[in-house]
C-alpha positions as CSV (number, residue, x, y, z in Angstrom):
1,M,-44.8,8.5,-98.4
2,P,-42.8,5.2,-98.1
3,K,-39.8,7.4,-97.8
4,T,-41.1,9.3,-94.8
5,K,-42.1,6.1,-93.0
6,E,-38.4,4.7,-93.6
7,R,-37.3,7.9,-92.2
8,E,-39.6,7.8,-89.2
9,S,-38.4,4.3,-88.7
10,E,-34.6,4.9,-88.7
11,K,-35.2,7.8,-86.2
12,T,-37.0,5.3,-83.8
13,S,-34.3,2.8,-84.2
14,K,-31.5,5.4,-83.6
15,G,-33.3,6.6,-80.3
16,S,-33.9,3.3,-78.9
17,A,-30.2,2.4,-79.6
18,K,-29.4,5.8,-77.8
19,V,-31.6,4.8,-74.7
20,S,-30.0,1.2,-74.8
21,A,-26.4,2.8,-75.1
22,R,-27.1,5.1,-72.0
23,A,-28.6,2.3,-70.0
24,P,-25.5,0.6,-69.0
25,A,-23.8,3.8,-68.1
26,K,-26.4,4.6,-65.4
27,A,-26.1,1.1,-64.1
28,A,-22.2,1.4,-64.1
29,T,-22.6,4.4,-62.0
30,K,-24.8,2.8,-59.7
31,A,-22.2,0.1,-58.9
32,P,-19.7,2.2,-57.2
33,E,-22.5,3.3,-54.7
34,S,-23.1,-0.3,-53.8
35,K,-19.5,-0.8,-53.1
36,A,-19.3,2.3,-51.1
37,S,-22.4,1.2,-48.9
38,S,-20.9,-2.0,-48.1
39,A,-17.8,-0.6,-47.4
40,K,-19.8,1.7,-44.8
41,L,-21.3,-1.5,-43.4
42,A,-18.1,-2.8,-42.8
43,V,-16.8,0.2,-41.0
44,K,-20.0,0.2,-39.0
45,S,-19.5,-3.6,-37.8
46,A,-16.0,-3.1,-37.0
47,P,-16.6,-1.4,-33.3
48,S,-18.9,-4.4,-32.5
49,A,-15.6,-6.8,-33.2
50,R,-13.4,-4.5,-30.8
51,V,-16.4,-4.5,-28.3
52,Q,-16.2,-8.6,-28.3
53,V,-12.1,-8.5,-28.2
54,K,-12.3,-6.1,-25.1
55,A,-14.9,-8.1,-23.5
56,A,-12.6,-11.3,-23.7
57,S,-9.8,-9.4,-22.8
58,A,-11.5,-8.5,-19.6
59,K,-12.8,-12.1,-19.0
60,M,-9.2,-13.3,-18.9
61,A,-8.1,-10.4,-16.8
62,A,-10.8,-11.6,-14.2
63,V,-9.6,-15.0,-14.7
64,K,-6.0,-14.3,-14.1
65,T,-6.6,-12.0,-11.1
66,A,-9.0,-14.2,-9.2
67,P,-7.9,-15.0,-5.7
68,A,-6.8,-18.7,-4.9
69,A,-9.5,-20.5,-2.9
70,K,-8.5,-20.8,0.9
71,V,-8.0,-24.5,1.7
72,V,-9.8,-25.3,5.0
73,V,-8.6,-28.4,7.0
74,D,-11.1,-29.9,9.4
75,Y,-9.0,-30.9,12.5
76,K,-10.5,-33.2,14.7
77,C,-10.5,-32.4,18.5
78,P,-8.9,-35.2,20.8
79,F,-11.5,-34.5,23.4
80,N,-15.4,-35.3,23.9
81,K,-17.8,-32.5,25.1
82,D,-17.4,-33.8,28.9
83,E,-13.7,-33.4,28.7
84,L,-13.8,-30.0,27.0
85,L,-16.0,-28.8,29.9
86,K,-13.6,-30.1,32.5
87,W,-10.5,-28.3,30.7
88,R,-12.8,-25.1,30.4
89,Q,-13.3,-25.0,34.1
90,I,-9.4,-25.7,34.9
91,L,-8.4,-22.8,32.5
92,L,-11.0,-20.4,34.3
93,S,-9.8,-21.3,37.5
94,R,-6.0,-20.8,36.6
95,R,-7.0,-17.5,34.9
96,S,-8.7,-16.2,38.1
97,E,-5.5,-17.3,40.0
98,I,-3.1,-15.3,37.6
99,S,-5.4,-12.2,37.1
100,S,-4.9,-12.1,41.0
101,D,-1.4,-12.4,41.1
102,I,-1.1,-9.8,38.5
103,A,-3.0,-7.3,40.5
104,G,-0.8,-8.1,43.6
105,L,2.5,-7.4,41.5
106,E,1.2,-4.4,40.1
107,K,0.4,-2.9,43.4
108,D,3.9,-4.0,44.8
109,A,5.7,-2.1,41.6
110,M,3.5,0.9,42.6
111,E,4.5,0.8,46.2
112,A,8.2,0.3,45.2
113,E,7.8,3.6,43.0
114,D,6.6,5.3,45.8
115,G,9.0,4.1,48.4
116,H,6.5,2.1,50.5
117,T,7.2,-1.7,50.6
118,T,5.9,-4.1,52.6
119,P,8.0,-7.2,53.6
120,N,7.2,-10.2,51.1
121,H,9.1,-12.7,49.2
122,I,9.8,-10.4,46.4
123,A,10.8,-7.3,48.8
124,E,13.8,-9.4,50.1
125,R,15.3,-9.5,46.6
126,G,16.6,-6.1,46.9
127,S,16.1,-2.3,46.6
128,D,12.7,-0.8,45.8
129,A,14.0,-0.3,42.3
130,D,14.7,-4.0,41.7
131,L,11.5,-4.7,43.3
132,Q,9.7,-2.7,40.9
133,D,11.4,-4.2,38.0
134,V,10.9,-7.7,39.1
135,S,7.1,-7.3,39.7
136,L,6.5,-5.7,36.5
137,G,8.6,-8.4,34.5
138,I,6.8,-11.0,36.5
139,A,3.3,-9.3,35.8
140,G,4.1,-9.0,32.0
141,E,5.1,-12.8,32.0
142,E,1.7,-13.4,33.9
143,K,-0.3,-11.4,31.2
144,D,1.2,-13.6,28.4
145,I,-0.1,-16.5,30.2
146,I,-3.5,-14.7,30.6
147,W,-3.5,-14.3,26.8
148,Q,-2.7,-18.0,26.1
149,I,-5.4,-19.2,28.4
150,D,-8.0,-16.9,26.6
151,R,-6.5,-18.5,23.2
152,A,-7.1,-21.7,24.6
153,L,-10.9,-20.9,25.8
154,R,-11.5,-19.8,22.2
155,K,-10.5,-23.2,21.0
156,I,-12.7,-24.9,23.4
157,D,-15.6,-22.9,22.6
158,K,-15.2,-22.3,18.6
159,A,-12.6,-24.5,17.7
160,S,-10.5,-21.6,16.5
161,P,-8.0,-21.5,14.9
162,I,-7.8,-25.1,15.6
163,P,-9.5,-27.5,18.3
164,F,-8.3,-27.6,21.8
165,G,-5.8,-30.0,22.5
166,L,-3.9,-30.0,19.0
167,C,-0.4,-28.7,18.7
168,E,-0.4,-25.5,16.6
169,Y,2.9,-26.7,15.1
170,S,2.4,-29.9,14.1
171,K,-1.4,-30.2,14.1
172,E,-0.9,-33.7,16.3
173,P,-2.5,-34.0,19.8
174,I,-0.7,-32.7,22.8
175,S,-0.3,-35.4,25.4
176,R,-2.4,-35.3,28.7
177,N,0.4,-35.2,30.9
178,R,1.7,-32.0,29.1
179,L,-2.0,-30.3,29.5
180,Q,-2.3,-31.2,32.9
181,L,0.9,-29.3,33.7
182,I,0.2,-26.3,31.2
183,P,-3.5,-26.7,30.0
184,W,-3.0,-23.5,27.8
185,T,0.1,-24.6,26.2
186,P,-0.6,-24.3,22.3
187,L,2.6,-26.7,21.4
188,S,3.3,-30.5,22.1
189,I,6.7,-31.4,23.4
190,E,8.0,-31.6,19.6
191,G,6.5,-28.1,18.9
192,A,8.5,-26.7,22.0
193,T,11.6,-28.5,21.1
194,H,11.2,-27.1,17.5
195,M,11.0,-23.5,18.8
196,E,13.9,-23.8,20.9
197,Q,16.2,-25.3,18.6
198,N,15.4,-22.6,16.0
199,H,15.4,-19.5,18.7
200,L,11.9,-18.9,17.9
201,A,9.0,-17.1,20.0
202,V,5.5,-19.0,20.5
203,E,3.8,-16.5,18.6
204,D,6.0,-17.6,15.4
205,L,4.7,-21.2,15.8
206,L,0.8,-20.3,16.1
207,A,-1.9,-20.8,13.6
208,D,-3.7,-18.0,12.1
209,E,-7.0,-16.9,13.4
């Protein structure tokens, strides 16, 4: 009987030893799974990092391509409201006169083309063809003045592109004497001199609207 008990105890001890020996093996087999799962998590988290990089690069691109802010300068008109009203009446009166002149010149040009001219100061310059050329040439110049008068009126009404009475080249006040002679002029004597010396047209010195 004692021997059988010893044998049974030996069997139980051997069985427990086998179980204890097998346990680390199972733990060892589970360890690679934890590494694999962490690797999967790392792979899953990688796209979010890429999205952050793309978002940052997009912000940088937006900053680089942002247009520069336009600088707005507040120019002061050299005339008060009452003076501007007087200049406005002068410009409107001159515009009406020049418009009538243009209509007469264009009529003369049409009559010259048809060969029916009436005696006037233009007809005395030559033939009907010459009369037509002269009439159309003067009418073209008068239309340019109308355009400048309309531009001067916008300066009075809206201070656009700059207030009335300022030189569009130097942005300094135009002398009153010059405005009395040419109330629609966009240039001071300094601006006109610069235009002539550099062989420029008036349009080359005008401010952007």
